[in-house]
C-alpha positions as CSV (number, residue, x, y, z in Angstrom):
1,M,37.4,4.0,-18.9
2,A,38.7,4.5,-23.7
3,S,35.2,3.1,-23.4
4,Q,33.0,4.3,-20.5
5,T,33.4,7.3,-22.6
6,R,33.0,6.4,-26.0
7,T,29.5,4.5,-24.6
8,T,29.4,8.2,-22.6
9,W,29.5,9.6,-26.0
10,R,27.6,7.2,-28.3
11,I,25.3,8.4,-25.1
12,H,25.0,11.8,-25.9
13,A,24.5,12.2,-29.3
14,G,21.7,10.0,-28.6
15,L,19.5,11.5,-27.5
16,V,20.4,14.8,-29.9
17,V,19.4,13.5,-32.5
18,A,16.1,12.5,-30.7
19,E,15.8,15.6,-29.7
20,I,16.4,17.1,-32.9
21,L,13.9,14.6,-34.4
22,C,10.6,14.8,-31.8
23,I,11.4,18.8,-32.2
24,F,10.9,18.5,-36.5
25,L,8.2,16.4,-36.1
26,F,6.3,18.7,-33.4
27,L,6.9,21.1,-35.9
28,F,5.5,18.9,-38.8
29,E,1.7,17.4,-37.3
30,L,1.3,21.0,-35.5
31,S,1.5,23.1,-39.1
32,R,-1.0,19.7,-40.6
33,A,-3.2,19.9,-37.1
34,L,-3.1,23.4,-37.6
35,S,-4.3,23.0,-41.2
36,G,-7.5,21.3,-40.7
37,N,-5.2,17.5,-40.0
38,T,-7.3,16.5,-36.8
39,L,-5.6,13.8,-36.2
40,S,-2.3,15.5,-36.5
41,W,-3.5,17.1,-33.1
42,A,-2.8,13.0,-31.1
43,Y,0.6,13.3,-32.8
44,V,1.4,17.5,-31.5
45,V,0.8,15.5,-28.5
46,E,2.6,12.7,-28.7
47,W,6.4,14.2,-30.1
48,P,6.4,16.3,-26.6
49,V,6.2,13.1,-24.7
50,L,8.6,10.7,-26.6
51,G,11.7,13.3,-25.7
52,A,10.5,13.6,-22.6
53,Y,10.7,10.0,-23.2
54,A,14.6,10.2,-24.3
55,I,15.8,12.6,-21.7
56,F,14.7,10.5,-19.3
57,M,16.0,7.7,-20.2
58,W,19.5,9.1,-21.2
59,R,19.0,9.8,-17.5
60,R,18.8,6.3,-16.7
61,L,21.5,5.0,-18.9
62,L,23.9,7.6,-17.5
63,Q,23.3,6.6,-14.0
64,Q,23.6,3.1,-15.9
65,E,26.9,3.7,-17.3
66,R,28.4,5.4,-13.9
67,G,27.6,2.8,-12.1
68,E,25.4,4.8,-9.6
69,S,21.4,3.5,-8.7
70,P,17.9,5.5,-9.3
71,K,18.0,7.9,-7.1
72,G,14.7,7.3,-4.3
73,R,15.5,3.2,-5.6
74,R,17.0,0.8,-2.3
75,S,17.6,-2.8,-3.5
76,S,14.3,-5.1,-2.1
77,S,17.2,-8.3,-2.9
78,P,19.6,-8.6,0.7
79,S,22.7,-9.0,-0.5
80,N,24.6,-12.8,-0.8
81,D,26.6,-12.6,1.8
82,E,23.3,-12.6,4.5
83,P,21.1,-15.8,4.9
84,D,17.2,-15.3,3.7
85,P,15.0,-18.2,5.0
86,Q,12.3,-17.3,3.1
87,L,14.8,-18.2,0.4
88,D,15.7,-21.7,2.3
89,A,11.7,-22.5,3.2
90,W,11.2,-22.2,0.1
91,N,13.9,-23.8,-1.6
92,A,13.0,-26.7,0.9
93,Y,9.2,-26.7,-0.5
94,L,10.7,-26.7,-4.1
95,A,12.3,-30.2,-4.0
96,K,9.0,-31.3,-1.6
97,V,7.0,-30.9,-4.3
98,H,9.7,-31.6,-7.2
99,E,10.3,-35.3,-4.8
100,A,6.7,-36.2,-4.3
101,D,5.6,-35.4,-8.3
102,H,8.7,-37.9,-9.2
103,P,9.0,-40.1,-6.7
104,P,12.8,-42.5,-7.1
105,V,12.4,-45.8,-10.0
106,T,13.1,-48.6,-8.0
107,P,14.7,-51.1,-10.5
108,P,12.1,-53.9,-11.4
109,T,13.4,-57.2,-9.3
110,D,13.0,-60.9,-11.7
111,N,11.5,-63.4,-9.8
């Protein structure tokens, strides 16, 4: 439990650092763009997008830390308890291909 709390604290701290950095750099680039640097307008748009991405990743990391799956997503793979006929057929096909590529070696006979 203490390990999980420490990791959760680090996730929160990472978000705070990322958001402070994005806000500071947004304001810096905005002041440069308003003073005539046209390239800075691209960065004015970029920093809020990166800040939003930091929030998105923060939420995903917290869900992962709690052991939750992302909302609206179901696992596409069947559970390990259920047999999968498609997987069995694929494995049989691969075995046949491997056998065709590497026929068994018979030792030479002395005549």
